[in-house]
N, C-alpha and C positions, 0 to 999 in steps of 0.2 A: 109750567113755568117755573123757575129757579129763581130763586134770589139771589140778587148781586153779590159776587164776594165767596159763593159756595158752587160755583161751577166745578163739577169734574169730581167731586166729593161723594162718596157715598155715605150714608148715616150710619155708623159703627159704632157701638159703645164704647167709652173709653177702658183701657186695660185696668182690670182692679189687682192692686197687690195683695199677693197671695201670703195670708197669715198663717205662721205655723200654728198648729194644732196644740193646744195646751197640755196633754198629756206629752208630748215630745220635749216642750220647753222645761217641764218638772223633771220629768227621766234626765236630762242634760243638766240640770241644777244640783240633783241629786249626786250624779256622776262627778260633777266639778266638786262639789264639796266633801265627797268621801276622797277624791286624792288629794285636796289639800289637808283633810285629817290625817291620811295616811303619810304623806311627807312631813307635815308637823311632829307626828308621831315618832317616825323614824328620826328626824333632825334630833328631837328632845333624846330620846333614846341613846343616841349616839354621843350627845352632850355630857351624859352623867355616867358613860362607862369610862374610865381611865384608859388613857392609851397604855397597853401593856409595855411598850419599849420605855417609856417615860418611867413607868412605875419599876422596871427591871433597872434603870440606871441608877436609882437609888441603893441598889445591890451592892454596886462594884466598889471594892477596896477590899482592905483586910479585916478579919474578924478574929478576935481570940477568944477562947471557951472560957468562961469565968470561973471555972473549978480547974484550970490547968493551962498548959501550954499549946495547946490544940489550936492550929491557927487553919482557917479557911481563906484563902485568897481568890477571890473572884475577880476576875481580869477583863471579862467582857460578857455580854449578852444580848444576842440578838432578837427582832421581834417575835419569833417563836418560842421564844424562853429557852435556846440552846446555850449553857454556860460553858465559857471557857475558865476552868477553875483548878486550883490545886489544894493540897492537903497536908500539912505539916504536924508531927508529932515526936519529936521536933523536927525531924528528917522529913523528908517528900513520900508521901503515900499516895498508890497510883489512885486516880479518881476515875471509875469506869463510866460514870453517868452522873451529870449535873445540869439538873432542869430547873427552870422557874415559871411559874403560871401566876395567873390572876382567878380567883374564884371569888366571887361576890364582892368584890373589891380589897379582897385579902390578898396581898403577896405571898407566894410559897416557894419554897425550895426544896428538893430534894437532892440528895448527895449520896451516891453508892460508891464504896470504897472496895476495892479489890486488890489486895497486895498479901504479902506474907503476915499472916496474923490478923488481916481483916477481909475475911472471904464474905463478901456480901454485907458488910455492916452499912448501915444506911442510916442517914440524917434526914428526918423529915422537920422542916422549921418553916415558921411564918415570920415576916417582917413586920414588926412594931416599929409604925411610925413615930410615935409621940416619942418613944424611949430609944430610938434609933437601933434596934437591937433584934436578933434574929433570937429566938425560941422554939423548942418544940422537943423532939425526942429524937433518942439514938438507939437504934439497934445495934448492940455487940452480939455480931454473929457468933465467935467463938465460946462465949458465954451463954449464949442464947438468952440474952437478958434485955431490957429496955431502961433506960434511964432518961429523966428530964434535964434537958441542957439549955443553955444560953450562951450566946457569943456578943460582945460589943465590939463597936469598931473600934478600930487602932488607930491612934494619929498616925498621919503621913510621916514617913521617914522612920516609925518605931519597926524592929525588928522582933 
């Protein structure tokens, strides 16, 4: 005989929820933590590195060498550091290469001159943000001599 209300039912145990194994949960937690730490580290490193294009924009303008009338005119710089620049002494001298870079937070400029009396003369300069100055060395190819030089920014409209 069967009890009333239980007709047609067979006695089956209730299904039990399958619990994930502890090692699987631990591994998933460690993986999630590693991803979060890696993403945070990437974000932090990107936030600390200056945007090269922003750093390069500070270089645009006309710069006059402190010991004479030599002028570097930096007209534009792209994100890769390629510059469109001119050099005057006081007449235009061909600029064969003009590049900027950021190394360890320091903005650097390299200008190579190739013209009559300038067969590969090279300026290697760094930008001093506090002084708003370019300073470094000038390799004078004809004399095969290197000189310490600095340039100050010229006021707008100054020739």
